[in-house]
C-alpha positions as semicolon CSV with decimal commas, in nm:
position;residue;x (nm);y (nm);z (nm)
1;M;11,452;10,298;8,544
2;G;11,190;10,210;8,820
3;V;10,941;10,065;8,563
4;V;11,106;9,722;8,526
5;P;11,137;9,644;8,902
6;V;10,770;9,746;8,961
7;L;10,657;9,529;8,662
8;F;10,849;9,243;8,809
9;V;10,694;9,269;9,151
10;L;10,339;9,297;8,964
11;V;10,429;8,980;8,777
12;I;10,519;8,806;9,113
13;L;10,225;8,920;9,296
14;A;9,995;8,802;8,991
15;F;10,150;8,462;8,954
16;G;10,107;8,434;9,338
17;L;9,728;8,491;9,305
18;L;9,707;8,229;9,020
19;A;9,920;7,985;9,236
20;E;9,672;8,030;9,531
21;A;9,360;7,952;9,322
22;P;9,124;7,712;9,509
23;D;9,168;7,352;9,432
24;H;8,793;7,293;9,403
25;E;8,765;7,555;9,130
26;T;9,051;7,404;8,921
27;L;8,927;7,060;8,986
28;A;8,574;7,163;8,859
29;Q;8,744;7,271;8,541
30;A;8,881;6,926;8,501
31;G;8,543;6,761;8,479
32;G;8,494;6,704;8,863
33;L;8,526;6,399;9,048
34;G;8,337;6,191;8,810
35;G;8,012;6,006;8,855
36;A;7,936;5,712;9,086
37;E;7,985;5,462;8,801
38;E;8,339;5,587;8,712
39;P;8,615;5,350;8,864
40;P;8,834;5,530;9,108
41;S;9,146;5,442;8,922
42;R;9,016;5,594;8,599
43;R;8,906;5,905;8,780
44;R;9,256;5,948;8,940
45;E;9,418;5,896;8,599
46;R;9,194;6,154;8,447
47;L;9,271;6,422;8,704
48;A;9,638;6,336;8,717
49;Q;9,668;6,386;8,349
50;W;9,475;6,730;8,367
51;R;9,702;6,847;8,647
52;H;9,998;6,743;8,455
53;T;9,876;6,938;8,146
54;Q;9,814;7,249;8,353
55;G;10,136;7,212;8,548
56;Y;9,975;7,168;8,883
57;D;10,203;6,851;8,972
58;V;10,509;7,058;9,006
59;P;10,605;7,309;9,275
60;V;10,503;7,665;9,249
61;F;10,820;7,854;9,276
62;Y;11,199;7,800;9,245
63;F;11,243;7,730;9,604
64;S;10,990;7,623;9,907
65;I;11,020;7,619;10,293
66;G;10,823;7,346;10,433
67;S;10,820;7,084;10,695
68;Q;11,023;6,779;10,736
69;S;10,718;6,583;10,828
70;L;10,557;6,651;10,478
71;P;10,591;6,379;10,189
72;D;10,791;6,476;9,881
73;S;10,504;6,322;9,660
74;L;10,219;6,551;9,814
75;L;10,142;6,718;9,472
76;Q;10,090;6,381;9,304
77;I;9,750;6,357;9,474
78;S;9,484;6,463;9,231
79;D;9,203;6,520;9,485
80;P;9,235;6,843;9,676
81;Q;9,042;6,717;9,971
82;V;9,251;6,400;9,995
83;R;9,580;6,620;9,953
84;R;9,477;6,840;10,234
85;A;9,393;6,541;10,470
86;V;9,744;6,392;10,379
87;R;9,912;6,717;10,466
88;I;9,733;6,759;10,798
89;L;9,780;6,411;10,890
90;S;10,150;6,412;10,811
91;L;10,189;6,735;11,027
92;H;10,001;6,552;11,310
93;T;10,210;6,243;11,309
94;G;10,548;6,372;11,160
95;A;10,557;6,049;10,950
96;G;10,488;6,195;10,595
97;A;10,651;5,896;10,396
98;Y;10,437;5,642;10,601
99;V;10,115;5,864;10,566
100;W;10,197;5,850;10,176
101;R;10,208;5,461;10,206
102;F;9,896;5,451;10,395
103;H;9,722;5,680;10,134
104;K;9,835;5,441;9,853
105;S;9,694;5,135;10,041
106;L;9,360;5,329;10,063
107;M;9,367;5,379;9,689
108;A;9,406;5,011;9,630
109;L;9,129;4,936;9,878
110;E;8,905;5,179;9,721
111;D;8,971;5,005;9,377
112;S;8,913;4,671;9,508
113;I;8,574;4,723;9,646
114;F;8,451;4,950;9,378
115;F;8,249;4,666;9,197
116;R;8,116;4,501;9,512
117;R;8,060;4,815;9,722
118;F;7,727;4,700;9,870
119;Q;7,818;4,336;9,934
120;K;8,035;4,188;10,195
121;P;8,269;3,896;10,159
122;D;8,019;3,669;10,326
123;G;7,746;3,745;10,088
124;S;7,557;3,977;10,330
125;I;7,446;4,337;10,250
126;S;7,635;4,618;10,418
127;E;7,420;4,918;10,558
128;V;7,687;5,161;10,487
129;P;7,849;5,143;10,152
130;P;8,211;5,071;10,209
131;D;8,342;5,288;9,935
132;L;8,191;5,593;10,107
133;M;8,349;5,492;10,427
134;V;8,689;5,460;10,249
135;Q;8,646;5,810;10,116
136;D;8,568;5,939;10,473
137;L;8,883;5,757;10,557
138;A;9,091;5,930;10,302
139;H;8,944;6,275;10,399
140;A;9,015;6,210;10,777
141;T;9,259;6,482;10,906
142;H;9,330;6,350;11,272
143;P;9,480;6,018;11,370
144;Q;9,188;5,942;11,626
145;K;8,942;5,984;11,351
146;V;9,133;5,732;11,133
147;D;9,139;5,486;11,421
148;S;8,765;5,497;11,475
149;L;8,685;5,464;11,090
150;L;8,929;5,152;11,076
151;N;8,746;4,995;11,356
152;V;8,419;5,060;11,184
153;L;8,536;4,885;10,862
154;S;8,683;4,607;11,062
155;K;8,326;4,529;11,190
156;E;8,210;4,520;10,829
157;N;8,399;4,210;10,783
158;W;8,660;4,374;10,565
159;G;8,932;4,242;10,808
160;S;8,966;3,917;10,605
161;T;9,050;4,057;10,285
162;Q;9,421;4,109;10,206
163;V;9,389;4,474;10,080
164;F;9,236;4,580;10,408
165;E;9,500;4,404;10,608
166;T;9,758;4,611;10,412
167;V;9,586;4,920;10,496
168;Q;9,591;4,828;10,854
169;K;9,961;4,757;10,845
170;A;10,029;5,076;10,675
171;W;9,845;5,252;10,943
172;K;10,026;5,082;11,216
173;Q;10,343;5,170;11,065
174;V;10,236;5,545;11,062
175;R;10,153;5,502;11,446
176;D;10,490;5,332;11,523
177;N;10,697;5,593;11,326
178;S;10,507;5,889;11,464
179;Q;10,733;6,178;11,538
180;P;10,533;6,499;11,602
181;W;10,825;6,708;11,655
182;R;10,947;6,681;11,299
183;R;10,665;6,935;11,202
184;W;10,889;7,207;11,344
185;V;11,197;7,113;11,155
186;P;11,216;7,328;10,847
187;R;11,314;7,185;10,507
188;I;11,428;7,417;10,213
189;A;11,408;7,266;9,871
190;W;11,528;7,408;9,535
191;H;11,298;7,333;9,224
192;P;11,454;7,433;8,883
193;D;11,127;7,299;8,715
194;C;10,845;7,481;8,874
195;R;10,525;7,656;8,758
196;F;10,671;7,993;8,768
197;H;10,955;7,899;8,547
198;R;10,702;7,740;8,290
199;W;10,481;8,028;8,315
200;I;10,770;8,270;8,226
201;W;10,977;8,074;8,002
202;G;10,729;7,841;7,859
203;T;10,750;7,464;7,773
204;E;10,760;7,263;7,463
205;R;10,377;7,256;7,457
206;Q;10,328;7,631;7,477
207;P;10,530;7,943;7,500
208;G;10,571;8,143;7,821
209;L;10,496;8,509;7,918
210;L;10,815;8,640;7,755
211;K;10,683;8,532;7,429
212;G;10,333;8,701;7,496
213;H;10,154;8,386;7,617
214;L;9,956;8,373;7,926
215;G;9,832;8,008;7,909
216;F;9,479;7,890;7,830
217;S;9,118;7,965;7,965
218;L;9,003;7,704;8,191
219;R;8,649;7,765;8,076
220;D;8,677;7,711;7,705
221;G;9,059;7,621;7,633
222;R;9,115;7,924;7,403
223;P;9,430;8,152;7,450
224;V;9,411;8,388;7,714
225;V;9,575;8,655;7,504
226;G;9,318;8,620;7,235
227;I;9,034;8,638;7,469
228;I;9,165;8,953;7,636
229;T;9,247;9,118;7,298
230;S;8,894;9,094;7,159
231;R;8,763;9,258;7,480
232;W;9,049;9,510;7,555
233;I;8,986;9,733;7,257
234;F;8,641;9,833;7,353
235;T;8,725;9,908;7,728
236;L;9,041;10,089;7,635
237;A;8,860;10,309;7,371
238;M;8,570;10,391;7,613
239;S;8,805;10,469;7,897
240;L;9,032;10,704;7,686
241;L;8,739;10,891;7,549
242;S;8,598;10,945;7,889
243;L;8,925;11,063;8,021
244;A;8,978;11,303;7,736
245;V;8,635;11,436;7,765
246;A;8,648;11,471;8,138
247;F;8,995;11,637;8,130
248;F;8,935;11,891;7,860
249;L;8,572;11,976;7,995
250;A;8,669;12,020;8,363
251;L;8,986;12,232;8,303
252;P;8,811;12,533;8,180
253;A;8,493;12,469;8,375
254;G;8,681;12,460;8,694
255;V;8,881;12,753;8,624
256;A;8,590;12,978;8,505
257;T;8,392;12,874;8,826
258;A;8,668;13,044;9,029
259;W;8,539;13,380;8,892
260;A;8,169;13,310;8,930
261;P;7,952;13,479;9,207
262;T;7,968;13,311;9,538
263;A;7,600;13,196;9,525
264;W;7,658;13,041;9,180
265;Q;7,989;12,864;9,302
266;K;7,769;12,702;9,590
267;I;7,513;12,578;9,351
268;I;7,760;12,453;9,113
269;L;7,976;12,284;9,388
270;T;7,671;12,112;9,538
271;G;7,595;11,937;9,212
272;I;7,966;11,851;9,135
273;Y;7,991;11,695;9,499
274;A;7,655;11,517;9,437
275;L;7,811;11,377;9,112
276;Y;8,127;11,274;9,294
277;A;7,966;11,098;9,562
278;T;7,722;10,894;9,347
279;P;7,846;10,534;9,282
280;S;7,860;10,449;8,930
281;F;7,613;10,148;8,942
282;V;7,351;10,383;9,119
283;M;7,384;10,648;8,844
284;G;7,353;10,383;8,570
285;S;7,052;10,233;8,734
286;L;6,893;10,578;8,752
287;L;6,958;10,654;8,392
288;I;6,817;10,342;8,266
289;L;6,508;10,402;8,477
290;W;6,462;10,750;8,360
291;F;6,586;10,751;7,999
292;A;6,579;10,386;7,877
293;G;6,217;10,264;7,904
294;G;6,125;10,357;8,254
295;Y;5,990;10,707;8,204
296;L;6,138;10,809;7,872
297;S;6,263;10,574;7,600
298;W;6,520;10,786;7,465
299;F;6,816;10,555;7,464
300;P;6,869;10,151;7,463
301;S;6,920;10,026;7,822
302;Y;7,169;9,739;7,725
303;G;7,396;9,595;7,459
304;L;7,595;9,734;7,169
305;S;7,458;9,748;6,823
306;F;7,620;9,853;6,504
307;G;7,286;9,825;6,315
308;N;7,128;9,593;6,080
309;E;7,254;9,494;5,742
310;G;6,967;9,713;5,568
311;L;7,086;10,027;5,738
312;S;7,301;10,272;5,576
313;A;7,640;10,351;5,741
314;P;7,527;10,681;5,915
315;A;7,211;10,507;6,037
316;A;7,415;10,222;6,190
317;L;7,656;10,461;6,331
318;Q;7,376;10,659;6,489
319;Q;7,219;10,345;6,645
320;A;7,553;10,236;6,788
321;L;7,620;10,593;6,938
322;A;7,274;10,564;7,081
323;H;7,371;10,243;7,274
324;L;7,688;10,425;7,407
325;V;7,525;10,748;7,533
326;L;7,430;10,625;7,881
327;P;7,733;10,417;7,931
328;A;7,959;10,710;7,822
329;F;7,806;10,949;8,066
330;C;7,869;10,692;8,356
331;W;8,193;10,661;8,265
332;T;8,280;11,031;8,239
333;Y;8,096;11,207;8,514
334;G;8,323;11,060;8,802
335;G;8,642;11,179;8,642
336;F;8,487;11,501;8,533
337;S;8,398;11,592;8,888
338;Y;8,737;11,480;9,010
339;F;8,932;11,701;8,780
340;F;8,692;11,989;8,816
341;L;8,727;12,023;9,196
342;H;9,121;12,025;9,138
343;A;9,114;12,264;8,850
344;R;8,891;12,516;9,071
345;Q;9,117;12,483;9,366
346;S;9,420;12,547;9,159
347;A;9,260;12,858;9,011
348;L;9,151;12,986;9,351
349;Q;9,520;12,953;9,482
350;S;9,634;13,156;9,153
351;L;9,397;13,441;9,239
352;N;9,556;13,492;9,577
353;A;9,916;13,454;9,440
354;P;10,137;13,775;9,431
355;W;10,223;13,712;9,073
356;F;9,843;13,754;8,988
357;L;9,823;14,083;9,167
358;A;10,148;14,197;8,971
359;C;9,991;14,107;8,647
360;R;9,673;14,305;8,711
361;A;9,881;14,598;8,830
362;R;10,056;14,597;8,498
363;G;9,716;14,614;8,323
364;L;9,709;14,276;8,162
365;P;9,359;14,172;8,090
366;Y;9,188;13,873;8,267
367;A;9,155;13,658;7,946
368;R;9,529;13,669;7,885
369;I;9,616;13,590;8,236
370;V;9,384;13,301;8,241
371;R;9,514;13,162;7,910
372;R;9,889;13,218;7,967
373;Y;9,931;13,165;8,349
374;I;9,615;13,020;8,535
375;I;9,546;12,754;8,304
376;P;9,883;12,603;8,280
377;Q;9,903;12,623;8,663
378;A;9,575;12,439;8,682
379;L;9,694;12,188;8,430
380;L;9,979;12,059;8,642
381;P;9,782;11,897;8,934
382;M;9,535;11,727;8,665
383;V;9,834;11,581;8,470
384;A;9,959;11,440;8,806
385;L;9,613;11,288;8,887
386;L;9,628;11,089;8,550
387;P;9,781;10,766;8,704
388;Q;9,480;10,755;8,967
389;V;9,194;10,838;8,742
390;F;9,243;10,612;8,441
391;P;9,297;10,283;8,645
392;A;8,968;10,387;8,820
393;L;8,803;10,421;8,485
394;M;8,935;10,078;8,379
395;G;8,830;9,921;8,717
396;G;8,487;10,086;8,688
397;S;8,419;9,903;8,375
398;V;8,340;9,598;8,555
399;I;8,028;9,741;8,681
400;L;7,917;9,949;8,397
401;E;7,967;9,668;8,126
402;V;7,783;9,424;8,329
403;L;7,510;9,689;8,387
404;F;7,478;9,775;8,023
405;S;7,579;9,441;7,872
406;L;7,874;9,578;7,687
407;P;8,137;9,351;7,541
408;G;8,443;9,470;7,735
409;M;8,702;9,375;7,981
410;G;8,476;9,453;8,264
411;E;8,220;9,198;8,150
412;L;8,495;8,957;8,092
413;T;8,638;8,990;8,424
414;Y;8,290;8,936;8,588
415;H;8,225;8,614;8,415
416;S;8,581;8,504;8,485
417;V;8,522;8,537;8,847
418;L;8,215;8,354;8,835
419;S;8,337;8,063;8,650
420;G;8,679;8,046;8,848
421;D;8,879;8,112;8,522
422;Y;9,179;8,222;8,693
423;P;9,443;8,225;8,398
424;V;9,210;8,503;8,243
425;L;9,193;8,690;8,566
426;L;9,570;8,684;8,585
427;G;9,589;8,845;8,233
428;V;9,348;9,102;8,320
429;L;9,533;9,178;8,649
430;L;9,871;9,203;8,457
431;L;9,728;9,427;8,184
432;G;9,563;9,658;8,439
433;A;9,884;9,680;8,630
434;S;10,079;9,755;8,322
435;V;9,850;10,040;8,219
436;T;9,881;10,186;8,568
437;V;10,257;10,180;8,537
438;F;10,254;10,321;8,189
439;F;10,033;10,619;8,292
440;S;10,240;10,692;8,604
441;W;10,545;10,696;8,360
442;L;10,358;10,917;8,111
443;S;10,243;11,157;8,392
444;D;10,605;11,203;8,507
445;V;10,720;11,266;8,137
446;C;10,434;11,520;8,092
447;M;10,512;11,696;8,423
448;R;10,871;11,736;8,340
449;F;10,781;11,888;7,998
450;L;10,497;12,127;8,131
451;D;10,688;12,237;8,467
452;A;11,027;12,401;8,408
453;R;11,097;12,373;8,779
454;I;11,101;11,997;8,756
455;R;11,298;12,007;8,459
456;L;11,567;12,229;8,571
457;S;11,591;12,017;8,916
458;K;11,680;11,715;8,708
459;E;11,939;11,894;8,529
């Protein structure tokens, strides 16, 4: 019953990360601010259309707690730097509505001087392009800074223009209606149409999360579900394979080591601890250096190949497996050493238990005791560790797939971080969290099946 609340909390946290994506990253995906020859009105129209398509022009959640000094139309500003300036300036003055009017007058001024930005009304040439000065004015975050920039523009003989007079009047209204105390007055607003609602339930343009849709990639516009599905199979297969190999090799090896002589135990434990302490990227680099072209050219160093068309099926399979030997070892050795240490510790505890002495007193052979009693005892803590080991294997795929150039979720995550593709990162986060919750549930089910004490206590 606890799975549903946990998944709901994970969905809330994941969407919170998406909502807090840096504005400069999302702006870059929209094509940036445009070139110097693009009219400001066209630039704002293009960015506003993109923000509307992505849903950035509506509030994030169903309710918001803000300040009375902020204008209601803050999300309509396309440029993140201008939006930040309007927000801070509104908090400084407490006159958000008048700051919004001042901002609109600046947009009109920027449009009016675009085609004559280097020429004054009297025909002389300005040393500082007025359009850049207007941009500095739009990015100003303190009233004193705005005053100084307006004075500089007045000296550039722009005071005779009607548009600039409108800007000065708008700023005078901001000064006259300044009420800084309003920033401390909270305002709670309800937003039935918000980004979270659209993300969960969908819109007319695209379905929502409940219909298996996670939006579109900011990098290439493809559906996030299709991008993740094409990469998820490889990473899932490698993680499950490495988990199975590590589990079923570490269990008998750890139990058998408990009976080894003390000197051999010290040697084996030294090697196991060395494996456990070695980071995967260090191990992968060493394997590439030793076995993939550095000293010995036994295996390919990167990529995943299924062979050429001229090769037979066995030869193609052999070539593909050769590419996976080194990555598979890096995927497996950490989990193997972790399971090994727990299996050995559980076996040592069984050797000192009273029931083990009773079994030996009855004349039961070691092989039967190990097979029927010690291995099941060592199996319990290893099953309990599954929710920790499998997500760690999935997380380690980021380093390994980038290091060995493998087409999986790790490489996708790496490139999505570099490109700021936050919808894809959100999908990867949700998928990884869902897998973690699933393995936690699976571990509980297996523990109840294997341990009669848990089963009886539930009953």
